[in-house]
C-alpha positions as CSV (number, residue, x, y, z in Angstrom):
1,M,-10.6,6.8,20.5
2,K,-8.6,7.4,17.3
3,H,-8.2,10.9,16.1
4,Y,-8.5,11.5,12.4
5,P,-7.2,14.5,10.3
6,P,-9.7,17.4,10.0
7,E,-10.1,16.8,6.3
8,F,-11.1,13.2,6.9
9,T,-13.5,14.2,9.7
10,A,-15.0,16.9,7.5
11,E,-15.5,14.3,4.7
12,A,-17.2,11.9,7.1
13,V,-19.5,14.6,8.4
14,A,-20.4,15.7,4.9
15,L,-21.1,12.1,3.9
16,Y,-23.3,11.6,7.0
17,R,-25.3,14.7,6.3
18,S,-25.8,13.8,2.6
19,R,-27.4,10.5,3.4
20,P,-30.6,10.7,5.4
21,G,-31.1,7.6,7.5
22,A,-27.4,6.6,7.4
23,T,-25.9,5.2,10.5
24,I,-22.5,6.0,11.9
25,R,-21.5,2.3,11.2
26,S,-22.6,2.5,7.5
27,I,-20.6,5.7,7.1
28,A,-17.6,4.1,8.8
29,D,-18.0,1.1,6.4
30,D,-18.1,3.5,3.4
31,L,-15.0,5.2,4.5
32,G,-13.1,1.9,5.1
33,I,-13.0,2.1,8.8
34,D,-13.8,-1.6,9.4
35,S,-12.1,-4.7,10.7
36,E,-10.7,-6.1,7.5
37,V,-8.9,-2.9,6.7
38,A,-7.7,-2.6,10.3
39,A,-6.5,-6.3,10.1
40,L,-4.7,-5.6,6.8
41,R,-3.1,-2.5,8.3
42,R,-1.9,-4.5,11.2
43,R,-0.5,-7.2,8.9
44,V,1.3,-4.5,6.8
45,R,2.8,-3.1,10.0
46,E,3.9,-6.5,11.1
47,L,5.6,-7.1,7.7
48,E,7.3,-3.8,7.9
49,E,8.5,-4.4,11.4
50,E,9.9,-7.8,10.3
51,R,11.7,-6.0,7.4
52,D,13.1,-3.4,9.8
53,I,14.4,-6.2,12.1
54,L,16.1,-7.9,9.2
55,I,17.6,-4.7,8.1
56,S,18.9,-3.8,11.6
57,T,20.4,-7.3,12.1
58,A,22.3,-6.9,8.8
59,H,23.4,-3.4,9.9
60,H,27.1,-4.4,10.3
61,N,27.3,-4.9,6.5
62,Q,25.5,-1.7,5.7
63,P,27.2,1.5,4.5
64,V,27.7,4.4,7.0
65,P,25.4,7.3,6.1
66,C,27.1,10.6,5.5
67,E,25.9,14.0,4.4
68,P,27.7,15.7,1.5
69,S,29.9,18.6,2.4
70,S,31.4,21.5,0.6
71,E,34.8,19.7,0.9
72,M,33.6,17.2,-1.7
73,P,33.9,19.2,-5.0
74,G,32.0,17.9,-8.0
75,D,29.5,15.9,-5.9
76,P,27.2,14.6,-8.7
77,S,24.2,14.1,-6.5
78,P,22.9,16.4,-3.8
79,G,21.4,14.8,-0.7
80,P,22.5,11.9,1.4
81,I,25.3,9.5,0.3
82,N,26.7,6.4,1.8
83,L,30.3,5.7,2.6
84,S,31.1,1.9,2.8
85,V,34.2,0.0,3.4
86,D,35.7,-1.6,0.3
87,S,37.5,-5.0,0.4
88,K,40.8,-3.1,0.9
89,P,41.3,-1.8,4.4
90,G,40.7,1.9,4.8
91,T,39.2,2.3,1.3
92,L,35.8,4.1,1.2
93,V,33.4,3.8,-1.7
94,R,30.6,6.4,-2.3
95,T,27.2,5.1,-3.2
96,P,23.9,7.0,-3.4
97,E,21.3,6.2,-0.7
98,V,17.9,5.4,-2.1
99,S,14.9,4.7,0.1
100,M,11.3,4.5,-1.1
101,A,8.2,3.4,0.6
102,K,6.2,0.5,-0.9
103,G,2.7,0.9,-2.2
104,Y,-0.3,-1.3,-1.5
105,W,-3.6,-2.0,-3.0
106,V,-6.2,-2.9,-0.4
107,S,-9.6,-4.2,-1.6
108,V,-12.3,-5.3,0.7
109,Y,-15.4,-6.7,-1.1
110,R,-18.6,-6.0,0.7
111,T,-20.9,-7.7,-1.7
112,I,-20.5,-9.7,-4.9
113,F,-23.5,-9.0,-7.1
114,D,-22.3,-10.7,-10.3
115,P,-19.7,-13.5,-10.1
116,E,-19.3,-13.6,-13.9
117,K,-18.3,-9.9,-13.9
118,L,-15.8,-10.6,-11.1
119,A,-14.4,-13.5,-13.0
120,A,-14.0,-11.3,-16.1
121,Y,-12.3,-8.7,-14.0
122,N,-9.9,-11.2,-12.4
123,K,-9.0,-12.5,-15.9
124,L,-7.9,-9.0,-17.0
125,A,-6.7,-7.6,-13.7
126,G,-4.2,-10.4,-12.9
127,P,-2.0,-9.8,-15.9
128,A,-2.4,-6.0,-15.5
129,V,-1.3,-6.1,-11.9
130,K,1.7,-8.4,-12.7
131,A,2.7,-6.1,-15.6
132,G,2.6,-3.2,-13.2
133,G,4.9,-4.9,-10.8
134,G,2.3,-6.0,-8.3
135,R,2.6,-9.0,-6.0
136,V,-0.5,-10.5,-4.4
137,L,0.1,-10.9,-0.7
138,A,-3.4,-12.0,0.3
139,R,-6.5,-12.9,-1.7
140,G,-9.7,-14.3,-0.3
141,G,-8.8,-17.1,2.0
142,R,-9.7,-17.2,5.7
143,V,-10.8,-14.0,7.4
144,V,-11.5,-13.4,11.1
145,A,-13.9,-10.5,11.2
146,H,-14.2,-8.1,14.2
147,D,-16.1,-4.9,14.9
148,A,-18.1,-4.3,11.7
149,G,-18.1,-8.1,11.1
150,I,-17.5,-8.1,7.3
151,A,-15.8,-11.3,6.4
152,E,-16.0,-11.1,2.6
153,R,-13.2,-11.4,0.0
154,T,-10.1,-9.3,0.9
155,V,-7.2,-8.6,-1.4
156,L,-3.8,-7.1,-0.6
157,I,-1.3,-6.4,-3.4
158,E,2.2,-4.9,-2.9
159,F,4.2,-2.7,-5.3
160,D,7.8,-1.6,-4.9
161,T,6.8,2.0,-4.6
162,F,3.6,4.0,-4.0
163,E,4.0,5.7,-7.4
164,Q,4.2,2.3,-9.1
165,A,0.9,1.3,-7.3
166,V,-0.8,4.4,-8.6
167,A,0.6,4.0,-12.1
168,A,-0.6,0.3,-12.3
169,H,-4.1,1.4,-11.3
170,E,-4.1,4.1,-14.0
171,S,-2.7,1.8,-16.7
172,A,-4.9,1.1,-19.7
173,A,-4.8,-2.7,-19.0
174,Y,-6.2,-2.2,-15.4
175,Q,-8.8,0.3,-16.5
176,E,-10.0,-2.3,-19.0
177,A,-10.4,-4.7,-16.1
178,L,-12.4,-2.1,-14.2
179,V,-14.8,-1.7,-17.1
180,A,-15.3,-5.5,-17.1
181,L,-16.1,-5.4,-13.3
182,S,-18.4,-2.3,-13.6
183,D,-21.2,-2.8,-11.1
184,G,-20.5,-6.5,-10.4
185,V,-19.3,-5.8,-6.8
186,E,-19.4,-3.3,-4.0
187,R,-16.0,-2.9,-2.6
188,D,-13.7,-0.5,-0.7
189,F,-10.5,0.0,-2.8
190,R,-7.5,2.0,-1.5
191,I,-4.0,2.7,-2.6
192,V,-1.9,3.0,0.6
193,E,1.7,4.2,1.0
194,G,3.8,1.9,3.2
195,V,6.1,3.1,5.9
196,D,9.6,3.9,4.6
């Protein structure tokens, strides 16, 4: 059995108590604990593992990490730096080390009530997502459903950073798309930070 943070558990219990006649399965669905989300999480982990393998195989070309020391006066940036070998033997070049986790939009559509509203949303959301730096990794297509058995439309969009994913969602263009969608669907939408 998976253990969830106390805040999440408290939210689940409060939701359950506030809905007379609700089942544990319906609460799990409302909180996004279903097979599509789990499948998307697994796929994201697989992609991140592939990325890590590619990074580790290219390690011999990567800079050597080094912490700044007091012996380096005038160090312009606190925090980690990299020392890498230049084309001249024995020459070291200092470059800042930057590492940021990607951000993901995960949407699992439970029910599509109004296909016209969904079409209007898609017409506006596509350009808004692209303008915000998003890349669609999965949209619709084939789904193998397990556990909760929901095999409806699933969308996974990747952004370079979590902050970029949040900013794209809060952008005026995407908010306009949400107005067009309004009550046309029932979906679970999450913005998830990837593993750095």
